[in-house]
C-alpha positions as CSV (number, residue, x, y, z in Angstrom):
1,X,-40.1,82.5,45.7
2,X,-37.6,81.4,47.6
3,X,-36.3,83.1,51.1
4,X,-33.2,82.7,53.0
5,X,-34.2,82.1,56.7
6,X,-31.3,82.9,59.0
7,X,-30.8,81.5,62.4
8,X,-29.5,84.3,64.7
9,X,-27.5,83.1,67.9
10,X,-26.4,85.0,70.7
11,X,-24.0,83.2,72.2
12,X,-26.0,80.6,73.9
13,X,-24.0,77.8,72.7
14,X,-25.0,74.8,70.6
15,X,-28.5,73.5,70.4
16,X,-29.7,71.5,73.1
17,X,-31.0,67.8,72.6
18,X,-34.2,69.3,73.0
19,X,-33.8,71.8,70.3
20,X,-32.0,69.5,67.9
21,X,-35.5,67.2,68.0
22,X,-37.8,70.0,67.5
23,X,-35.6,71.3,64.4
24,X,-35.8,67.9,63.0
25,X,-39.4,67.9,63.2
26,X,-39.4,71.0,61.7
27,X,-37.3,69.9,59.1
28,X,-39.3,67.1,58.3
29,X,-42.5,69.1,58.0
30,X,-40.6,71.5,55.5
31,X,-39.8,68.5,53.4
32,X,-43.2,66.9,53.8
33,X,-45.3,70.0,52.8
34,X,-42.9,70.9,49.9
35,X,-41.0,73.8,51.3
36,X,-37.6,72.5,51.7
37,X,-34.5,73.4,49.5
38,X,-31.8,73.4,51.6
39,X,-30.5,73.9,55.3
40,X,-27.2,73.9,57.3
41,X,-25.9,74.7,60.7
42,X,-22.7,76.8,60.9
43,X,-20.3,76.7,64.0
44,X,-18.9,79.7,65.7
45,X,-17.7,82.6,63.9
46,X,-14.1,82.1,66.0
47,X,-12.2,80.4,63.4
48,X,-13.5,82.2,60.6
49,X,-11.3,84.0,58.2
50,X,-12.3,87.1,56.0
51,X,-10.8,87.4,52.6
52,X,-10.7,90.8,50.6
53,X,-9.4,90.3,47.3
54,X,-10.5,93.7,45.8
55,X,-7.0,95.2,45.8
56,X,-3.8,94.3,44.4
57,X,-3.4,91.2,46.7
58,X,-5.7,89.3,48.6
59,X,-5.7,89.9,52.4
60,X,-6.7,87.4,54.8
61,X,-8.1,88.3,58.4
62,X,-8.6,85.9,61.2
63,X,-11.8,86.0,62.8
64,X,-15.3,87.1,61.9
65,X,-16.3,89.9,59.5
66,X,-17.7,91.8,62.5
67,X,-17.3,91.4,66.3
68,X,-20.7,91.3,67.5
69,X,-22.6,89.2,70.2
70,X,-25.3,87.7,67.9
71,X,-24.0,85.8,64.6
72,X,-25.1,83.6,61.8
73,X,-25.7,79.9,63.3
74,X,-27.6,78.4,60.5
75,X,-29.9,78.6,57.4
76,X,-33.0,77.3,55.8
77,X,-33.4,78.0,52.2
78,X,-37.1,77.6,51.7
79,X,-39.5,77.6,48.8
80,X,-42.8,79.7,49.4
81,X,-45.5,81.2,47.7
82,X,-45.3,84.5,49.2
83,X,-43.5,86.4,52.2
84,X,-46.9,85.8,54.3
85,X,-46.1,82.1,54.3
86,X,-42.3,82.4,54.5
87,X,-42.8,84.3,57.8
88,X,-45.3,82.0,59.2
89,X,-42.7,79.3,58.5
90,X,-39.9,81.2,59.9
91,X,-41.8,81.9,63.0
92,X,-42.3,77.9,63.7
93,X,-38.5,77.7,63.1
94,X,-37.7,80.0,65.6
95,X,-39.7,78.3,68.1
96,X,-38.1,75.1,67.1
97,X,-34.5,76.5,67.3
98,X,-35.1,78.7,70.3
99,X,-33.3,81.6,68.3
100,X,-34.1,84.8,66.4
101,X,-34.6,84.3,62.7
102,X,-34.1,86.8,59.9
103,X,-36.1,86.3,56.7
104,X,-35.0,87.6,53.3
105,X,-36.0,86.8,49.8
106,X,-33.4,85.6,46.9
107,X,-33.5,88.3,44.1
Protein backbone atom coordinates (compact mmCIF):
# COMPACT_ATOMS: atom_id res chain seq x y z
CA UNK A 1 0.00 0.00 0.00
CA UNK A 2 1.18 3.53 -0.69
CA UNK A 3 1.24 6.29 1.91
CA UNK A 4 1.66 10.03 1.74
CA UNK A 5 4.09 11.14 4.44
CA UNK A 6 3.69 14.92 4.76
CA UNK A 7 6.30 17.14 6.38
CA UNK A 8 4.75 19.94 8.43
CA UNK A 9 6.81 23.07 9.01
CA UNK A 10 5.92 25.56 11.72
CA UNK A 11 7.80 28.45 10.18
CA UNK A 12 11.24 27.45 11.39
CA UNK A 13 12.56 28.05 7.89
CA UNK A 14 14.51 25.90 5.47
CA UNK A 15 16.33 22.80 6.60
CA UNK A 16 19.74 23.25 8.12
CA UNK A 17 22.79 21.54 6.56
CA UNK A 18 22.60 18.92 9.32
CA UNK A 19 18.92 18.27 8.59
CA UNK A 20 19.62 18.11 4.83
CA UNK A 21 22.31 15.48 5.45
CA UNK A 22 20.00 13.43 7.69
CA UNK A 23 17.23 13.63 5.08
CA UNK A 24 19.65 12.39 2.40
CA UNK A 25 20.58 9.42 4.58
CA UNK A 26 16.89 8.66 5.22
CA UNK A 27 16.08 8.95 1.50
CA UNK A 28 18.92 6.53 0.66
CA UNK A 29 17.55 4.07 3.22
CA UNK A 30 14.04 4.29 1.73
CA UNK A 31 15.51 3.58 -1.73
CA UNK A 32 17.79 0.78 -0.54
CA UNK A 33 15.00 -1.00 1.35
CA UNK A 34 12.42 -0.65 -1.45
CA UNK A 35 10.04 1.80 0.27
CA UNK A 36 10.80 4.80 -1.96
CA UNK A 37 8.25 5.91 -4.55
CA UNK A 38 8.75 9.68 -4.76
CA UNK A 39 9.59 12.68 -2.59
CA UNK A 40 9.82 16.43 -2.85
CA UNK A 41 10.30 19.58 -0.86
CA UNK A 42 8.03 22.58 -1.16
CA UNK A 43 8.79 26.26 -0.79
CA UNK A 44 7.08 28.69 1.52
CA UNK A 45 3.32 29.09 0.98
CA UNK A 46 3.69 32.89 0.62
CA UNK A 47 3.83 32.91 -3.22
CA UNK A 48 1.03 30.33 -3.53
CA UNK A 49 -2.03 30.90 -5.70
CA UNK A 50 -5.37 29.23 -5.01
CA UNK A 51 -7.62 28.59 -8.02
CA UNK A 52 -11.35 27.89 -7.67
CA UNK A 53 -12.99 26.99 -10.97
CA UNK A 54 -16.21 25.54 -9.57
CA UNK A 55 -18.36 28.45 -10.74
CA UNK A 56 -18.87 30.28 -14.02
CA UNK A 57 -15.34 31.67 -14.02
CA UNK A 58 -12.06 30.68 -12.42
CA UNK A 59 -11.16 32.76 -9.38
CA UNK A 60 -7.46 33.21 -8.64
CA UNK A 61 -6.48 34.24 -5.12
CA UNK A 62 -2.96 35.13 -4.02
CA UNK A 63 -1.59 33.40 -0.96
CA UNK A 64 -2.10 30.04 0.70
CA UNK A 65 -5.45 28.28 0.99
CA UNK A 66 -5.51 28.83 4.74
CA UNK A 67 -3.59 31.21 6.94
CA UNK A 68 -1.66 29.14 9.44
CA UNK A 69 1.63 29.02 11.28
CA UNK A 70 2.06 25.45 9.99
CA UNK A 71 2.25 24.46 6.35
CA UNK A 72 3.16 21.55 4.10
CA UNK A 73 6.91 21.80 3.52
CA UNK A 74 7.54 18.52 1.71
CA UNK A 75 6.48 14.94 1.36
CA UNK A 76 7.45 11.36 0.71
CA UNK A 77 5.32 8.82 -1.08
CA UNK A 78 6.29 5.42 0.22
CA UNK A 79 5.27 1.84 -0.48
CA UNK A 80 4.90 -0.11 2.76
CA UNK A 81 3.29 -3.48 3.53
CA UNK A 82 1.08 -1.98 6.25
CA UNK A 83 0.36 1.08 8.37
CA UNK A 84 2.66 -0.05 11.19
CA UNK A 85 5.68 -0.03 8.86
CA UNK A 86 4.61 3.31 7.37
CA UNK A 87 4.33 4.85 10.84
CA UNK A 88 7.74 3.51 11.87
CA UNK A 89 9.33 4.96 8.73
CA UNK A 90 7.51 8.26 9.24
CA UNK A 91 8.85 8.50 12.79
CA UNK A 92 12.36 8.11 11.39
CA UNK A 93 11.60 10.73 8.73
CA UNK A 94 10.38 13.13 11.42
CA UNK A 95 13.65 12.68 13.28
CA UNK A 96 15.69 13.18 10.09
CA UNK A 97 13.99 16.42 9.00
CA UNK A 98 13.30 17.71 12.51
CA UNK A 99 9.66 18.42 11.66
CA UNK A 100 6.24 16.99 12.48
CA UNK A 101 4.92 14.37 10.05
CA UNK A 102 1.44 13.32 8.95
CA UNK A 103 0.82 9.87 7.42
CA UNK A 104 -2.17 9.15 5.19
CA UNK A 105 -2.90 6.12 3.00
CA UNK A 106 -3.76 6.54 -0.66
CA UNK A 107 -7.23 5.33 -1.60
